[in-house]
C-alpha positions in Angstrom: -54.1 17.8 29.6 -57.4 18.5 31.3 -60.3 16.2 30.4 -63.7 17.8 29.9 -65.4 20.8 28.5 -63.3 23.9 28.8 -65.2 26.6 26.9 -69.1 27.5 26.1 -69.7 25.5 23.0 -68.0 22.1 24.6 -70.2 22.5 27.5 -73.4 22.8 25.3 -72.3 20.0 23.4 -72.0 18.1 26.3 -75.6 19.0 27.5 -76.9 18.1 24.0 -75.5 14.7 23.9 -75.5 13.4 27.2 -78.8 11.9 27.1 -78.6 10.5 23.7 -78.9 7.0 23.7 -76.9 4.6 21.6 -76.5 0.9 20.4 -74.1 -0.7 23.3 -71.9 -3.1 20.6 -71.0 -5.3 23.3 -74.5 -5.9 24.2 -75.2 -6.8 20.6 -74.8 -10.3 19.2 -73.4 -10.6 16.0 -74.8 -12.5 13.1 -71.2 -13.6 12.3 -69.2 -16.2 14.6 -66.1 -14.3 15.1 -63.9 -17.3 15.3 -65.3 -18.6 12.1 -64.3 -15.1 10.5 -61.0 -15.0 11.9 -60.4 -18.8 10.2 -61.9 -17.8 7.0 -59.5 -14.6 7.1 -56.6 -16.8 8.0 -57.6 -18.9 4.9 -57.3 -16.4 2.8 -54.1 -14.9 3.7 -52.9 -18.7 3.3 -54.1 -18.7 0.0 -52.3 -15.3 -0.9 -49.2 -16.2 0.5 -49.0 -19.4 -1.6 -50.2 -17.7 -4.7 -47.4 -15.1 -4.3 -45.0 -17.6 -3.8 -45.8 -19.8 -7.0 -45.5 -16.4 -9.0 -42.3 -15.7 -7.7 -41.3 -19.1 -8.5 -43.2 -18.8 -12.1 -40.9 -15.5 -12.5 -37.9 -17.0 -11.6 -38.3 -20.2 -14.0 -39.7 -17.7 -16.8 -36.5 -15.7 -16.2 -34.4 -19.1 -16.3 -35.7 -20.1 -19.7 -35.0 -16.7 -20.9 -31.5 -16.6 -20.1 -31.0 -19.8 -21.5 -32.6 -19.3 -24.9 -31.1 -15.9 -25.2 -28.5 -15.3 -28.1 -25.9 -12.6 -27.6 -24.1 -11.2 -30.4 -21.2 -8.6 -30.5 -22.5 -5.4 -31.4 -20.3 -3.4 -34.3 -18.8 -0.4 -33.3 -18.0 2.2 -35.8 -14.7 3.8 -35.7 -16.4 7.2 -36.2 -18.4 7.2 -33.1 -15.8 5.7 -30.7 
């Protein structure tokens, strides 16, 4: 696969944008410290993981309480329906 402009429109676009200046993001200084941002993201992920684990424990506890409190009774079967 070739790299570069292959047809007339591509060549015109290359000429048009060849001298355009763009921001060089590697040379810019970030307003937020990347290490602090990653640490914050890690904290948020840990909180979400803990909340999920707590919700799973709460779900299983509620399930156990409901199962223990359930009252089962035999359903009467009508002889005409069976």
